[in-house]
N, C-alpha and C positions, 0 to 999 in steps of 0.2 A: 796471431793469437797464441798465447802461451800454451804449452802442452798440458792437457787435462785442466785447462783453464787456470793453471797455477795453483790449483787446490792441493792442500796437505792436511793431514790429521783429521780433526773434526769436520772441517769444511768438505774434505773429500768424502768422508762417510756420509754427510748429509746429502751430497749430490748423488751418490750411488743410491742411497735410501730413496731419494725423490724419483729417480728414473725407475727404480724397481717397483715403487708404489704405482706408477702410471701403468707399468706392464701388468701388475697384479690386478689393477682396476679392470683391465680388459677381461680377465678370468672371472672376477666377481660380477661384472656387467653381464657377460654372456650366460652366467649361471641363472640369472633371474629374468632377463629380457623376454625370453619365450614364454615364461609363465604368465606375465602380464598380458601378452598378446592373445593367449589362448581364450581369455574371457571377453575379447572384443568382438562385437557383432560383425564388423567389417571383415575381420580375420576369419570368422566362422563361415561367412558367406563366400569368401575366396577359397577357403579349404574346408568344406563341410565334412570331409573325411575324419577330422579330429574334433568335431563338436560333441562335447559330453554334457553340455548344459541344457540345450534345448531338445535333447533325445531322451528316450526312456527304454527300459527293457533290454532286449537282446541288441537293439541297434545301439544303445548307450554302451553296453559292454563291448561290442565290436569296435566302436569308435574309441573307447578307452584303451583297447589293446593297440590300435593304430597310433593313437596319440602317444602312448608310452614308448612304442618303438621309434617313432620319428624324433621325439624329443631326446630319447636315449641314444640315438645314432651319434649325436654330438659327443656324448661321453664315451661311446665305444671307440670312435675314431680318435678321440682325445688320448686313449691308451696307446694307439699306434703312434701318435705324434710324440707322446712322452718316450716311448721305446726308441724312436729314431734318435733321441738324444744319447742313447748308449753308444752310438757310433759317431754321429755328427758332433756332439758336444766335445769330444776329445780330438777329433780331426780338425774342425774348423775353429774351435775355441768357443768360450761362452758367448762373447758379444755377437759374433756372426750368426750363431745358432739362434739367439734371441731375435736378431734382425730378420732372419728368413722366416722364423715362426710368426712373428708379428705381421709380416707381409702376407703370409698365407692366410692368417685369420682375417686380415683386411679384405682379401679376395672373397672369403666365405661370407663376410657381412654384406659385401656388395651384391653378391648372388642372392642372398636371402632377402635383402631389402628391395630387390627388383623382381622377386618371384611372382609369376602369374600362374604358372603350371605347377601342380603338386610335385611332379618329378624334379623341377628345378629347386623347389624348396628342400627336397630330400638331399639332393647333391650339395646344396649350400650348407646344410647341417653337417655333412661329412667333412667338407673342406674347413668349415669353422672349427670343428673339433680337432682336426689335425694341427692347425695353427695354435689354438689355445693350449692343447696339450704340450706342445713344444715350448710355449712361453713359460707355463707354470713349472715344468720340470727343470728348466735351465736357470730361471731367474733366481731362485732360492740358492742354488749352488753358486752362481756368480756373486751374490751378495754375501753369502757366508764366507767365501773364500777371500773377500776384500774387507772382512770385519776383524777387529781384534777380539781376542777370546772373551775379555770382560764385558764387551758391549754387543757381542754377536747376537745374543738372544733379543735384546731390545730392538736392535736394527731389523732382524729378520722378522720379529713379531709385528713389525709394521706391515707385514702381510695382512694381518687381520684388519688393520685400520684401512688400508687401501681396498681390500676385498669388500669390506663393509660399505665403503664409499661407493664402489662399483655397483654392489647390490641395490643400495638405496637409490643411486642415480638411475638405474634401470627401471625400477618400479615407480619412481616419481615421474620419469619421462613417460612411461606407459600411462600413468594416471593422467598427466597433463594432456597427452595426445588423444586420450579416450574421448575427450569432448569433440574431437574433430569427426565429421560425419562421413569422410571418405577414407580411402586406403592409406592416406598419409598417417593415420592414426597408429598403424602398426609398422609401416615401412620405415619411417624416420627413426624409431627406436632400434630397429635392426641395422640401420646404416651408421648410427652414432659412433660405435666403437672404431670406425675407420679413423676418426679424428685422434683417438688415443694411440692407434698404431703409428700414425704419422709422427706424434711427439716422441714416441720410443725410438723410431727409426732415425729421427733427426739428431737425437742426443746420445745414443748408445756408444757410438764410436768416438765421442769426445771425452769419454771416461776410460779408466784403465781396464785392461784384460786381467783375468785371474792370475796372480803371480804364481800360484801353485801349478797351474796349467803351463805357464811359461817355463818353470823349472823342469817340468816333465818333458817339455820339448827342447830342453837344454838351451833355452834363451835366457841365460843367467843375467846378462846386463840389464835387460828389460825388467826382469823379476826383481833385481836388486833395487832398481829405480822406484818400482812401485812399492815394495816393502818399506823403503825409506820414506816414501810419501805417506803411507798408512800410519807409520809411527812418528812422522814429522821429525826425522832425524837425518844424520849424515848417511852417505852411501856405504861407508865402511864401519858404521856403528855396530857394536857388539850384537844388539838385538836383531839387526838385519842379517848378520852373518849366522846367527843361531837359527833364525827362521828358514834361511836357505838350506843350511845343513840338516835341519830336522826334516824338511820336505825331501831331500835327497836320501836321507837314511830310511824314511818311510817307503820311498820308492824301491830302495835296495832290498828292503825286507820283503817287498811284494814280488819283485823279480818278474814273475809271470804276468805279462800285461794283457794276455788274451782274455776275451770275455768269458771263456770257459772257466777261468779262475774263480768266477763268482759261485760256481758249484762245488768248490773245494774249500776245505778249512784253511790249510796252510798255517804258517806261524801267526797270522793276524786274525785267524778265525773268520775268514772272509764270508763263507756261506752263512754262518751264524749271524753276521751283521746284515747280510742281505735280507734274511728272514725277518729280523727285527724291524728293519726299515719298511718292509712290505706289509707286515702285520699291523703296525701302528697306522699306516695309511689305509688299510682295510677297515680298521675300527673308526677312522675319521668319517668314512662314508656310511658305515653301518650304525652310526650313532643315531641316524634318523634325520639329520639335518636337511638333506636334499628332498626327503619326502614332504617336507614342509616348504623349503624354499621354492622348488619348481612349481608347486601347486598352491602357493600361499593364498592367492586371491580366491581360488576354487574352494579351499578349505573354510575360509571365512564366510564365503557366500553360500555353498551347497551344504557343508557339514554343520556350520554354526548358525546358518539362516540369516546372516546380515544382508542388507541391501547391497546391490552391486557396488555402488560408489563408496559406501562405508567399508565394504570388504577391500576395495582397492586401497583406500586410505590406510587401513589397519596393516595391510601387507607392506605397503611402502614405509609407513612409520616404524614398523618392527625392525627394519634394517638399521635404524639409528642406534638400536640397542647393541648391535654388532659393533659399531664404532666405539660405543662407550666401553664395552667389554674388551675390545682390542687395546684401548688405552690403558685399562687396568692391567692387561696382560704384559704390555710393554714395560710397566713399572715393576712387575713382579717376577717375570720369567727369569731374570738373572739374579734377583734377590733371593727368591725362594727355591728356584730350580725348576727343571722340566717335570720331574716325577710328581712333586706335590700338586702342581697345576693340573696335570693329566688325571691324577687320581681324584682330585676335587671335582673336576668336570664330569668324569665318568660317573661318580656317585650322584652328583646333582641331576644329571640328565636322566639317569635311571628313575629317580624320584619324580621328576617332571613328567616323563612319558607315562608312568603308572597313574599319576593323578589325572593327566589329560584323558586317559582311557575312560575314567569314571565321568569326567565332566562333559566330554564331547558326545557321550552316549546319551545325553539328556538335552537334545536340541530344543525342546519345548519349555525348558526351564531357563528363564531369563538370567537368573543369578548364576546358574552353572555356565551359561555361554559367556558371560562377562568374565567369570573367574578363569575360564578356559583361555580367553585372550591374555589375561595376566600371566598364566603359566606358559603360554606360547612365547611371550616376550621374555619371561624369565629363562626359559630354555635357551633362547638365543644368546642371552648374556652368559650363562654358565658354560655353554658350548664353546664360545669364543675364547674364554679365559685359558682353557687348556687344550683345545682341539682344532681350532681353525688354522692357526699358523704354526703351532708347536710341532705337529708330526712332520711338516715339510722341513722345519729347522732340524728336528731330531734326525730325520733320514739323512740329511746332508752332513750332519755331525758324525754319525756312527759309520758312514761309508769310508772305506779305505781310500787314501788319496789317489792311488794309481787308477782306480775305477770309480771315482766318486760320481762323475757324470753318468756313468752307466748305472750304478746302483740307484741314484736318484731318478733316472729315467725309468727303471723297472719298478721301483716303489710307487712312483707316480702313476705308471701304467696300471698297477694294481688298484690304486685309488680310482682311476677312471673306469676300470672294469666293474668294480662294485658300485660306482656311480651310476653306470648304465643299468645294472641289475635293479637298483632302486628306482631309477626313472621308468624302467619297463614295468615293474611290478606295482608301483604305487597306485596309478589310477585304477587298476584292476582290483587291488586290495581294498581301496576306499569304497568302491561300488559293491564289493562282495562282503567284506567283514566290517566295514565302517570303522568306528572308533577303536575296535579291538586290535586294529593294525599297530596302534601305538604300543601295545603290550610286547610285541616282537622286539621293538627297539629298547624297551625297558629291560628286557632279559639280556639283550646283547651288551648293553652298557654296563649291567651288573657283572657280566662275565669278564668284561674288560679290566675291572679293578684288580683281581688277584694276578692277572697276566702281567700288568704293568708293574705291580709291586714286586714280583718274584723274578722277573726277567729283564727289566729295562734299567740300566745303570744311570746315574745322574751324570750329565755332561756339562752342566752350567759352570762357567769359569774355567773350563779346561781348553787348552789349545787343541786344535784338530789332531796334532801329533801326539799330545798327551792321551787322547782318546784311543789312538792306535795302541798306546802302551797298555791301557786297561785291558784290552782284548788280548794282547800278546802275553799278558800275565795270567790269563784265564785258561782253565783247563776243561771246563764243561759249561753248559748253558746257564747254570746257576751262579757261576763265579763272578761274572762282571759286576753285579750289584754289590757284592761284598768287597771286591777289589776297588771299586770306585770309592767306597767309603773309607778304605784304609790307606790307599795309595797316596803318598805325598805329591804335591804339585811340583813338577820339574820338567826339564827338557827331555825329548826322546833320546838325544845323544847321551844324557846322563844315565838313563835307564839302561841303554845298550852297554855303556861302559861298565856299569855294575854287573850286568849279566855276564859279560866276558870275564870279569875278574873273579866272579862267583863269591865275592865277599862284600862286607860293608853292612852298616846298619840298615841302609835303605833297601839293600837286597833282602835282608831278613824281613823287613816290613812287607815287601811284596809277597814273600812266601807266606808270611802270617795271614795276609789278606786273602790269598788264594785258599789256604786251608780253612779260613773262617774260624780259627782258633780263638 
């Protein structure tokens, strides 16, 4: 068999995109599978400790707390799985890290699908989270580092499409097996992602390693080969030489490769970039998406009063909106940029959540409940356009090359920790303050708008090394947005040459951008 199947250029990008999509489907699937099982009678009989549908009063509140904790364990350990990438991603490489994380999640799925004791189910959720956290933290980095600047957004935004497919697949499988009268109804959905892990593990090593990681490890011959395949050109082509030189220069600028470097500014404003990556991941979770995704069937049944089967169909059908929104995102994220999409989504989500507060608070009003379904679907659509895949893409773009895996691991861990917070609080909040819980997310999404506008520079169309240049030319937290607007597109080596000469029109343009004059 030819190396990397003989793929080059667009065909290689397509292959990397396809394997990445299967890996991200695992994440999407695991996000929703448990939510569908919670409403199944067989599951409730097996684990009555988490039954919040057939209980009332204090017992319901107690079970809601247990349910939130157990479901949330997956997200809490997902943070640790993502953090592990701060070390293993740079030691083992991107491919091996994805392979091991995929294997761990398969073990978690097996334990969960074969659970009889509540204790085994708890352990299974822990293992599942570790594996899934590692997958999600590493896959976006691997894909971004194998993409050209002009197509990186559309390729990585495939995250949303594959995540949406995973979500929809989980809920439709849950719905289909809900007609089965024995424990197969919930065991099969939990076992299914093992198949996805097998696909990832069989294909990941047939595709290239990250060339930027190879340069970091001084494996220049391999890196040169992969860069030539990415650009579909000769090994000694100018663009290949420039790519390698820019990565080397970026690494030289960084110098200190210890993880403690993330807590220091340095010439590339490393700590500033870590904070940007972490905060946008926090907003991803605090947008309210998982308060709906994890408990979709329960919201439609308990809060909106739909019959059980209707609630399950609505929950499953809503995930197709995610796929549609992701397709829109893939066509717009490189054309319009990351900032406009994130600003649009934050604004639209704030409006949707505010409207849902009023509609869901009228469960006896049939028109209000039907309109609430519309706004829940609309919320999914606007969320996906700027918030499902874009924060993962953005975190991988703003991270310095020498600690990209570490920064993405930490930012993804932050996402998982806030994911845990949402999963823990949501069942309690819905049983306590009901529809007014949506107001919390309306306020958070509104707060997100000025933060993105003033602090997050545009990265669309920039090489990863050009993004290093934007931060190297910035002097404070407000500068990157202005610098990104003014800075011409060029190679990092050109920027450094201008910096050393201290002269030239481009140098003046950088200074102009920093001053914001």
